[in-house]
C-alpha positions in Angstrom: 6.4 10.6 55.2 6.8 6.9 54.9 7.9 5.4 58.2 10.2 3.2 56.0 12.6 5.8 55.9 12.9 6.3 59.8 13.4 2.9 60.4 16.6 2.0 62.9 17.6 -0.9 60.2 16.2 -4.0 58.5 16.5 -7.9 59.2 17.9 -7.7 63.0 18.8 -3.8 63.0 15.6 -3.4 65.8 17.1 -3.1 69.1 15.1 -5.1 72.1 14.1 -4.0 75.6 11.9 -5.2 78.5 9.4 -3.5 80.1 7.8 -4.8 83.0 4.1 -4.9 83.7 4.3 -2.7 86.7 6.7 -0.2 84.7 4.5 -0.3 81.8 1.7 1.5 84.3 4.2 3.7 85.0 5.0 4.6 81.6 1.3 5.4 80.8 1.0 7.8 83.8 4.2 9.5 83.0 3.1 10.2 79.2 -0.3 11.2 80.5 1.2 13.5 83.3 3.2 15.3 80.3 0.4 16.2 78.5 0.5 13.4 75.9 -2.8 11.9 74.2 -2.5 8.2 75.0 -5.4 5.9 72.8 -5.6 2.0 73.6 -8.2 -0.5 73.2 -10.9 -0.5 75.8 -13.7 -2.6 77.1 -16.9 -1.8 74.5 -19.1 -4.4 76.3 -20.3 -7.8 74.9 -16.9 -9.0 74.9 -15.9 -6.4 72.4 -13.2 -3.4 72.4 -12.7 -0.1 70.8 -9.7 2.3 70.3 -10.2 5.3 72.5 -8.4 8.0 74.6 -7.7 6.8 78.1 -7.2 8.8 81.1 -5.1 5.8 83.1 -3.6 2.6 82.7 -6.5 0.6 83.8 -8.9 1.8 81.1 -7.1 -0.1 78.8 -7.7 -3.5 77.5 -4.6 -5.0 76.0 -4.4 -8.1 74.5 -7.8 -8.8 73.9 -10.3 -8.9 70.9 -9.4 -6.9 67.7 -11.2 -3.6 68.4 -14.3 -3.1 66.2 -13.1 -0.3 64.1 -9.5 0.5 63.1 -6.8 3.0 64.1 -7.7 4.9 60.7 -10.0 7.6 62.4 -7.5 8.6 64.5 -5.4 9.8 61.1 -8.4 10.1 59.0 -11.2 11.3 61.2 -14.8 10.5 60.0 -15.7 14.2 59.5 -12.8 17.0 59.3 -13.3 20.7 58.7 -10.9 21.7 56.0 -11.7 25.5 56.4 -14.3 28.0 57.3 -15.5 30.7 54.9 -17.5 34.1 55.7 -18.8 36.6 53.3 -19.2 40.3 54.1 -19.6 43.5 52.4 -15.8 43.4 51.6 -15.7 40.1 50.0 -14.9 36.3 50.8 -12.8 35.6 54.2 -11.3 31.8 54.4 -10.0 30.6 57.7 -7.9 27.1 57.5 -8.6 24.6 60.0 -5.6 24.7 62.7 -2.4 22.4 61.6 -1.4 21.4 65.2 -2.1 18.2 66.2 -1.5 16.8 69.6 1.2 14.6 70.8 -0.1 11.2 70.5 0.8 7.4 71.7 -1.2 4.6 70.7 -0.6 1.9 73.1 -1.8 -1.9 72.3 -2.3 -1.5 68.4 -3.0 -4.5 66.5 0.0 -5.5 64.0 -2.8 -5.4 61.2 -4.1 -1.9 61.9 -0.5 -0.3 62.3 0.5 -1.9 59.4 -2.3 -0.2 57.5 -1.5 3.2 58.6 1.7 2.8 56.7 0.2 1.1 53.6 -2.2 4.3 53.2 1.0 7.0 53.7 1.7 5.8 50.0 -1.7 7.3 48.6 -1.8 9.7 51.1 1.7 11.4 49.8 1.2 10.4 45.9 0.8 13.2 43.7 -0.9 15.4 46.4 0.3 15.3 50.2 -2.0 15.2 52.4 -1.1 17.4 55.3 -3.3 17.1 57.8 -2.8 13.2 57.3 1.0 13.5 57.6 0.4 16.1 60.7 -1.2 13.6 62.6 1.3 10.7 61.5 4.1 13.2 62.8 2.3 13.5 66.0 2.1 10.1 66.6 4.0 7.1 67.9 2.7 3.8 67.4 3.1 1.0 69.9 1.8 -2.1 68.8 1.5 -5.4 70.7 1.6 -8.8 68.8 -1.5 -10.7 69.0 -2.6 -14.2 70.0 -3.8 -15.2 66.5 -7.0 -16.4 68.1 -9.4 -14.8 65.9 -10.7 -16.9 63.5 -11.7 -14.3 60.6 -8.2 -12.3 60.0 -5.9 -13.7 57.4 -3.1 -11.4 58.0 -0.2 -14.1 56.9 -2.1 -14.8 53.8 -1.5 -10.8 52.8 2.2 -11.0 53.8 2.0 -9.9 57.4 1.4 -11.8 60.7 0.5 -11.5 64.0 4.0 -9.9 65.0 4.4 -7.6 62.2 6.5 -5.0 62.7 5.6 -2.6 60.0 4.2 0.5 60.7 5.0 0.3 64.2 7.8 2.3 66.0 8.0 -0.2 69.1 6.6 -3.7 69.1 5.7 -5.5 72.1 5.1 -9.3 72.7 3.7 -10.5 76.0 6.2 -12.5 78.1 5.8 -13.7 81.6 5.9 -10.9 84.1 5.9 -8.2 81.3 6.9 -7.5 77.6 9.6 -8.1 75.2 10.0 -4.8 73.3 11.6 -4.1 69.8 13.0 -0.7 69.3 12.0 -0.3 65.5 12.2 3.4 64.5 13.9 6.5 65.7 10.4 8.0 66.8 10.3 4.6 69.0 14.0 5.0 70.3 12.9 8.5 71.5 10.0 7.7 73.5 12.4 4.3 75.0 15.4 7.2 75.7 12.8 9.8 77.1 11.3 7.0 79.4 14.7 5.1 79.9 14.0 4.1 83.5 11.1 2.4 82.5 13.1 0.0 80.1 15.4 -2.7 81.2 17.9 -4.7 79.2 16.5 -7.3 76.9 15.2 -10.6 78.6 15.7 -13.7 77.0 14.2 -13.7 73.1 13.2 -17.6 73.0 9.9 -16.9 75.3 8.5 -14.2 72.9 9.9 -15.9 69.6 7.8 -19.1 70.6 4.8 -16.8 71.4 4.8 -14.9 67.8 5.4 -18.6 65.9 2.4 -20.0 67.8 0.1 -17.1 67.1 1.4 -17.1 63.4 0.6 -21.0 63.1 -3.0 -20.4 64.3 -3.9 -17.5 61.8 -2.1 -19.6 58.7 -5.0 -22.0 59.5 -7.8 -19.3 58.8 -6.9 -19.0 55.0 -4.7 -20.8 52.9 -5.5 -19.0 49.4 -2.5 -16.6 48.3 -4.0 -13.3 47.0 -1.1 -12.8 44.9 -2.5 -15.8 42.6 -5.6 -13.9 41.7 -4.4 -10.6 40.6 -4.2 -11.7 37.2 -7.2 -13.4 37.2 -8.7 -9.8 38.4 -7.0 -8.4 35.5 -8.7 -11.0 32.9 -11.6 -11.3 34.2 -13.4 -7.7 34.6 -16.4 -9.0 33.2 -17.0 -12.2 34.4 -20.6 -13.5 35.8 -19.2 -14.6 39.1 -19.4 -10.6 40.2 -23.5 -10.9 39.7 -23.1 -14.1 42.2 -21.1 -12.3 44.6 -23.1 -9.0 44.7 -26.3 -10.8 45.5 -25.1 -10.9 49.1 -23.9 -7.1 49.2 -26.2 -4.7 50.8 -23.9 -1.9 49.7 -24.3 -0.3 53.1 -20.5 0.7 53.6 -20.0 -1.4 56.8 -16.9 -2.9 55.4 -15.5 0.1 54.5 -16.3 1.5 57.7 -14.2 -0.7 59.6 -11.6 -1.5 56.8 -8.1 0.0 58.2 -7.2 0.7 54.5 -10.3 2.0 53.1 -9.5 5.9 52.3 -12.4 7.1 50.0 -14.0 10.5 51.1 -16.2 13.0 49.9 -15.9 16.9 50.4 -18.7 19.1 50.9 -19.2 22.7 51.6 -21.6 23.2 54.5 -23.6 26.7 54.9 -24.2 27.9 58.2 -26.6 30.5 57.6 -26.5 32.9 54.8 -23.2 34.3 54.7 -21.1 31.7 56.6 -20.0 27.8 56.3 -17.6 25.2 56.5 -15.9 22.9 53.6 -15.7 19.1 55.4 -14.3 16.1 54.3 -16.4 13.1 55.3 -15.5 9.2 54.9 -17.3 7.8 51.8 -17.5 4.5 50.4 -17.0 2.9 46.8 -19.9 0.5 47.7 -22.6 3.0 47.2 -24.5 3.8 44.3 -23.7 7.8 45.0 -20.3 7.4 44.9 -19.7 7.4 40.9 -23.0 9.3 40.2 -22.6 11.9 37.7 -24.4 15.4 37.7 -25.7 14.2 34.3 -27.0 11.0 35.7 -24.9 8.6 34.4 -23.2 6.1 36.6 -20.4 4.0 35.6 -21.2 1.6 37.9 -24.3 1.3 38.1 -25.2 -2.0 39.7 -23.5 -3.5 43.0 -21.9 -6.4 41.0 -19.6 -3.2 39.6 -19.1 -1.9 42.9 -17.8 -5.2 44.7 -15.7 -5.8 41.8 -13.9 -2.3 42.2 -13.8 -3.1 45.8 -11.7 -6.4 45.3 -9.9 -5.2 42.5 -8.7 -2.1 44.4 -7.3 -3.8 47.5 -5.7 -7.1 45.1 -4.8 -5.7 41.9 -4.6 -1.7 41.1 -3.1 -0.8 44.5 -0.3 -3.2 44.3 0.1 -2.3 40.6 0.6 1.4 41.6 2.2 1.1 45.0 3.7 -2.3 45.4 1.7 -3.6 48.1 -1.7 -5.1 49.1 -4.4 -3.0 50.3 -5.6 -5.5 52.7 -4.0 -6.1 56.0 -6.0 -9.4 56.6 -7.9 -8.1 59.6 -11.3 -9.8 58.8 -13.0 -6.9 60.0 -15.3 -6.8 56.9 -16.5 -10.3 57.3 -17.8 -9.7 60.8 -19.2 -6.6 59.9 -21.0 -7.9 56.9 -25.0 -8.1 57.3 -25.0 -10.0 54.3 -22.2 -12.8 55.5 -19.6 -11.9 53.1 -16.8 -13.9 54.0 -13.4 -12.0 52.0 -11.2 -15.0 53.4 -13.8 -17.7 51.9 -13.9 -15.4 48.9 -10.5 -14.9 48.1 -10.2 -18.9 48.7 -13.1 -19.6 45.9 -11.4 -16.8 43.6 -8.2 -18.3 43.8 -9.8 -21.9 42.8 -11.3 -20.1 39.8 -7.7 -18.5 38.9 -5.9 -21.7 39.0 -9.1 -24.0 37.4 -9.9 -21.5 34.8 -7.1 -18.6 34.2 -8.6 -17.3 31.0 -11.4 -14.9 30.5 -15.1 -16.0 31.0 -17.6 -14.3 29.1 -20.3 -12.3 30.8 -22.8 -14.3 29.6 -21.5 -17.4 31.2 -23.8 -19.4 34.2 -22.7 -17.9 37.4 -20.7 -20.8 39.3 -21.5 -21.6 42.6 -18.5 -22.7 44.7 -19.0 -25.0 47.4 -18.9 -23.0 50.9 -21.5 -20.5 50.0 -18.8 -17.8 49.1 -21.4 -17.0 46.1 -25.2 -17.2 45.6 -26.7 -18.0 42.0 -28.6 -15.2 40.4 -32.4 -15.2 40.5 -34.1 -18.0 38.9 -30.7 -20.2 39.5 -30.8 -23.2 42.1 -30.2 -22.3 46.0 
């Protein structure tokens, strides 16, 4: 299921409603009363938030800081049982994991996270349909809230999105005085509005909401002036560029960036015995940034060093995925920059790579000196000036 197929229309086809603040609280109460699981950003302490299941409206922290982790775990859990096995005298018995998923409404999703879910629909439905992923997608309605663009690490406008991006959302709320403008974007969103029609009023004046979105876009646009599209050809032509060695000196290979990223989707599958006669096959998150990810049973590793692994990450996000599926594998949330213990700043890095792409578009041999652009995006290799 690609939610593009379920959109109500493009270029103004969406309908608009108004939802008062009091009615939003009543809406959540009605959803919970009907047995619907509600997920929303909640206070995680120290000024941070996380997406969690809530038991009442007052648990939600709408319009606060971007949650530490994305929505990904509600569609692709960090660990997931695929089936169980049991061996007895009659042979081997397999028991598949339950295929039913709870009806869920995600309230207050950030647009970058909602867009990421739809981006991953492409790979999850590619040559093999990932039924658990799409089972959760079918059961979930995403109600996004346009953000205020106050985060200095995000760069959604540079990757074709924005604080008010509608992609991947079923409903998009914009905070205005006394409530929210509601854009009804999909049939699933319209169904939610229809089931709770008493909570939604006729559309309000759209100018205040439009102004809120415009101001947020202006703030985010100042975070990154680079255009990732410009570096795609450079990435292809400079696979062996010495710059990767410089970049890798900041990378610990810890995988923190992948854990918080809304679009990283690599996983490992393991059989875990539980005694001698039974066990389970489980899918666990993995990352291309660790040495064991590409380690062969023979001992050979095609990405034996960290510069090859960081090169793979950037190529996949800004070249390979786009060539295969027509879009970038990055929504500009900026979580990787916040989580990196080595201070790797992706917006800064993309800006520096674009300068290289413009100033030196031709391939550079691997033996060339490692450049160190101003701003600290790269660190020269050992022995070089620091």
